[in-house]
C-alpha positions as CSV (number, residue, x, y, z in Angstrom):
1,D,20.2,-12.1,-0.5
2,F,18.2,-8.8,-0.4
3,F,17.7,-6.8,-3.5
4,K,15.9,-3.6,-4.3
5,V,12.2,-4.0,-5.2
6,G,11.9,-4.7,-8.9
7,K,8.7,-2.6,-9.4
8,R,9.1,1.0,-10.5
9,D,5.6,2.3,-9.8
10,I,3.5,3.7,-6.9
11,Y,3.8,0.4,-5.0
12,A,7.6,0.7,-4.7
13,K,7.4,3.8,-2.4
14,G,8.5,1.8,0.7
15,A,11.7,0.8,-1.1
16,I,13.0,4.3,-1.5
17,Y,13.9,5.2,2.1
18,F,13.6,3.9,5.7
19,D,10.3,4.9,7.3
20,S,10.3,4.4,11.1
21,G,13.3,2.1,10.8
22,Y,12.0,-0.1,8.0
23,V,12.4,-0.3,4.3
24,M,10.7,-2.6,1.8
25,V,13.0,-4.9,-0.1
26,R,12.7,-7.9,-2.4
27,N,14.1,-11.2,-1.0
28,I,15.3,-13.7,-3.5
29,V,16.5,-17.0,-2.2
30,I,18.6,-19.2,-4.6
31,N,19.4,-22.8,-3.8
32,H,22.7,-24.6,-4.5
33,K,21.4,-25.6,-8.0
34,N,21.0,-21.9,-8.8
35,K,17.2,-22.1,-8.8
36,V,15.0,-19.5,-7.2
37,T,13.2,-21.1,-4.2
38,E,11.7,-17.9,-2.8
39,D,10.9,-14.5,-4.2
40,Y,8.9,-12.0,-2.2
41,E,8.7,-8.5,-0.9
42,T,9.4,-7.9,2.8
43,L,10.3,-5.2,5.3
44,I,13.6,-5.1,7.0
45,N,14.9,-2.9,9.7
46,T,18.3,-1.2,9.8
47,S,19.9,-4.4,11.2
48,G,18.5,-6.5,8.3
49,R,16.0,-8.3,10.4
50,E,12.6,-9.1,8.7
51,Y,9.3,-7.7,10.0
52,A,6.9,-10.5,10.7
53,L,3.8,-10.1,8.5
54,P,0.4,-11.1,9.6
55,F,-0.4,-14.8,8.7
56,N,-1.2,-15.6,5.1
57,T,-0.7,-12.1,3.7
58,T,1.5,-10.7,0.9
59,L,3.3,-7.3,1.3
60,I,2.3,-5.1,-1.6
61,S,3.7,-1.7,-0.4
62,Y,4.8,0.2,2.7
63,S,4.4,4.0,3.3
64,N,3.3,6.3,6.2
65,Q,4.2,3.5,8.6
66,R,1.4,1.4,7.1
67,L,1.6,-1.9,5.2
68,L,-0.6,-2.5,2.2
69,L,-1.3,-6.2,2.4
70,E,-3.1,-8.7,0.0
71,R,-4.8,-11.9,0.7
72,D,-6.8,-13.8,-1.9
73,G,-7.1,-10.8,-4.2
74,K,-8.4,-8.4,-1.5
75,Y,-6.4,-5.6,0.2
76,G,-6.2,-4.1,3.6
77,F,-3.9,-1.9,5.7
78,Y,-1.9,-2.9,8.8
79,A,0.0,-0.5,11.1
80,L,3.6,-1.0,11.8
81,K,2.7,-1.4,15.5
82,N,0.9,-4.7,14.8
83,D,-2.7,-3.8,14.4
84,W,-5.2,-3.7,11.5
85,I,-6.2,-0.2,10.2
86,T,-8.8,-1.8,7.9
87,D,-10.0,-5.3,7.2
88,I,-8.8,-7.1,4.1
89,E,-11.9,-6.1,2.1
90,Y,-10.9,-3.7,-0.7
91,T,-10.8,-4.8,-4.3
92,Y,-8.3,-2.1,-5.1
93,A,-5.8,-0.1,-3.0
94,T,-2.9,2.2,-3.4
95,P,-0.2,2.9,-0.8
96,F,-0.7,5.9,1.4
97,C,0.6,9.2,0.0
98,E,0.5,12.3,2.1
99,G,-1.6,10.3,4.6
100,L,-4.3,9.3,2.1
101,A,-4.9,6.1,0.1
102,V,-7.3,5.3,-2.7
103,V,-9.3,2.2,-2.2
104,G,-12.0,0.3,-4.1
105,D,-15.1,-1.5,-2.9
106,K,-16.9,-4.6,-4.2
107,N,-19.1,-2.5,-6.5
108,G,-16.1,-1.1,-8.4
109,K,-16.3,2.4,-6.9
110,K,-13.4,4.1,-5.4
111,G,-13.0,6.3,-2.3
112,V,-10.2,7.7,-0.1
113,I,-9.2,6.7,3.5
114,D,-6.8,8.3,5.9
115,V,-4.0,6.5,7.9
116,H,-6.5,5.6,10.6
117,G,-8.9,3.9,8.2
118,N,-11.5,6.7,8.2
119,T,-13.3,7.3,4.9
120,V,-12.6,10.9,3.8
121,V,-14.0,10.7,0.3
122,G,-17.0,8.4,-0.2
123,F,-17.1,5.5,-2.7
124,E,-18.7,7.4,-5.6
125,Y,-15.9,7.6,-8.1
126,T,-14.6,5.4,-11.0
127,H,-11.1,6.9,-10.8
128,I,-9.1,8.9,-8.2
129,T,-5.6,10.1,-8.6
130,E,-2.9,9.9,-6.0
131,C,-2.6,12.9,-3.6
132,A,0.2,15.2,-4.6
133,G,0.9,18.6,-3.0
134,G,-2.4,18.2,-1.0
135,I,-4.5,17.9,-4.2
136,F,-6.1,14.9,-5.9
137,L,-8.7,14.5,-8.6
138,A,-11.7,12.2,-8.8
139,Y,-13.9,11.2,-11.7
140,S,-17.5,10.0,-11.7
141,E,-19.8,9.7,-14.7
142,A,-22.4,11.9,-13.0
143,D,-20.2,14.8,-12.1
144,G,-17.1,14.4,-14.3
145,W,-13.8,15.4,-12.8
146,C,-13.7,17.0,-9.3
147,A,-10.7,18.5,-7.5
148,F,-10.1,17.9,-3.8
149,A,-7.7,19.8,-1.5
150,K,-6.4,18.3,1.7
151,L,-6.9,20.7,4.6
152,S,-5.4,20.6,8.1
């Protein structure tokens, strides 16, 4: 049976509506002894068919036609059309919001990438907020809080 994703945070974005024909759901399989045998997030299309994830990855979130995937504690992004946007190399990652995602590197610094994997804000910050209304904030000990505006 398919159930709504249990999380109620930024990572549940893909469970709110269909994006390019897919929505993120939680799949719980219960055997005849009423024991849970499988419990995982997946994408399904409007016919209920599951999207085949890349080998050995876990779906964390889905937004802007991009899958946020995890493998061995590292994160990367995969396009719905079956190609990698980034390697699985980030130590921290948020789903895309307004075409931008916050990601963290091995040194604990955060930056921002676009849906093509291009770095738009360098890895200089200890905290970066999610983009909302074209604005996001970033904090570094050297500069304090900085505001960024997304321009077209």
